[in-house]
N, C-alpha and C positions, 0 to 999 in steps of 0.2 A: 504493500500500500504506500509506503514511503516513496519508493521509486516512481510509482504512478503519480503521486502528488508533485514530485519534482518535474516530471515530464509535462504535467498539466500546467504548472507555473511557467515552465520554459516556453511552451506554446503560447500561453497568454501574453508573455513578453514580446514574442515575435509578432503576434497579432496587433498589439498596441503600437509597434514600431512601423507597421505597414499601412499603406493607403487602403481606402475602402475597397477599391477594385482588387487589390492584392489579397485582401482578406477572403474574397470569394474563392480564391484558389485553395484555401485550407479550411474552409468552413466545414467540410465533411469530416475533418479530424474528430470533431466532438461527438459525432454519431458512430465513431469507431472505437473498438476496444483499445484503450490506450496502452494495454500491455503488448499489443502487436507493434513492438518497437521498429521492426523492419519496415512495416507499412508506413509508419509515421515519418521515419527518416527519408524513405523513398519519396514520399509526397512533398516533404519540405523542399526537396531539390527537383521536383517535377517541372515540366516545361509549360505550366499553366499560363505563364505570362508571355509566351512567345508570340510575337506579332508577325504575321506573314500573309502574303497574298496567295490565295488558292492556286494550285497548279492544275492546268488542264492538259488532257491528252487527246491527240487526234491521229487518225489514220491518214497517212500521206496520200493514199489513193483517192479518198473522197473529201478530205478536209472537214469531215463531220466528226462529232464526238464519238468515241468508241465505248460502247457499253456503259456500265455504271461508272467506271473510272473516267469516262469522258466528261463527267461532271466535275472532274478534278481539273503550260504549253510545252508537253512533250509531243513531238511529232513522230509517230511510229513509222518504221520502215522495215524492209525485208531482213535486216540484221537482228531485229528485236525478237526475243524468244516468245512465241505466241502463248506457250503454256504458262510462262511467268505472268504475262499480262492478263491472261484468263483468271489466274489465281488471285491477282490483285482485284480484278473486277468482282470476284465472288465475296471479297471481304470489304471492299471499298465503302467507306461511310460507317462501318461498324464502330460503335462508341468504345472508348477506352474504359477498361475496368481492371483495376489492380488484381492480379491473380486470375483474371477471367480468361477463358479459352473457348468461347463459343460466339455465335453470331449475335448474341445478346450483349456481349461485352468481351473485349480481349485486350491483354496487355502486350507490350512491345516484344518481349521474348517469345511468347506463345505465337504471336502473329508470324514472326520470322520462322519459328519452328514448323508451323503448319504449312507455310508456303514452301519451305525446303522439302518437307515430306511429300507434298503433292507434286511438286515440279521436278525435283531432283532425286526423290526416293531416299532422302537422307534424314536421319533422326539426330537432332541436335540436343545439347544440354538444355535444361529448362530455364535457367536464369541468364540475364544479360551478361553478367560477369563470367559465368562458366562457359558460355558459348565461345569464348576466346580459346578454350582448349580444343575446339573442333577445327580451327582454321590456322593458316599461316599468315603472318603479318604482311600487310600491303600498305604502301605509302599512299597518301591521298592523290598524288600526281599519277599513280599507276592504277587507280580504281577502274574496274570495268563491270559490265552487267553481271549481277549475281553475287558480287562481293558483299560482305556484311560490314556495315559501318557502326563503329562504337563511339559512344559519347560519355563523357564524365559529368558528374553533378558538381555543384559548387564546393563539395567536400573532396573532390579529386578522385572519386570512385566511379568505376564504370557502372552506369545506371540505366543506359538506354541503347537500343540497337535498332537498326533498320536495314533495308536491302538496297544497295546502289543500283540505279538504272542506267543513266547516262547524262551527260551535260550537267554534271553537278547535282542531279536530282536523285532523291532516294525516297522509298516508300516505307512507312512505319506506322505503328499505332501510337499516336500522340495523345497525351493527356488533355491537350487543348482541343484537338479536332478529330480524335479517333483515327481510324485507318485512312491515311491521306498521303499526299506527295509533297515533299518539301525540297528546298534547295540548300545546299551546303554553303551558299553565299549569304544566307540569312545570318545576321549578326550573332544570334544566339547559337545556332548550330556551328558556325565557324569558330566561335570562341570555345565551344565545348567539345569539338571534334577531337577524338583521341587517336584512332587509327582505323584502317580497314583490315578485313580478314578474308582470306580466300579458301574455300573448301575444295579439296582435290576432285570431288565428284561433279563440280559445276563446270559446264562447258558453255561457250558462247561464241558467236561469230565476230564479236568485237575483240580486238587485240590491244 
């Protein structure tokens, strides 16, 4: 109980030091079991306050939006993996849910895992940090379709993952927007980018 009170007081201090809009990002803490320390820490460093313009995806042949992900400017071409984009379509717009792994709500690591399972036939570790064990390191300048991108939180720990597509774009389950496409040039993602990772089972027409 003492540790729970300490956590509650710490969170209260954080809330008082933040703006009203920022407080919205952590209001769900108080309806959560405060003994779930991992959840609380994870959410304190979530990307709730990322401001970004939605990315749209188009098929080059028609210039029209492609499926559900079309509501999301990636121009698709013959090099793009159709199975990968079909998997993105099937999850696109799904809300973020910590620990979730269904169309009702999914977190970042489960999303990456589910896509890899359906597209590449690969089973990854469950958490963002542990997925590093499944891949070899890749520098940002060498990223290609199907690579996993890792991000750190403000505490320096790997806390978020997504799948690189092309042109600095990656797909992920964002706490702000659910399953969506973002750009690594966004100030938040650029400053929190840690590294890329490449699984040996992933093949692509991009070099």
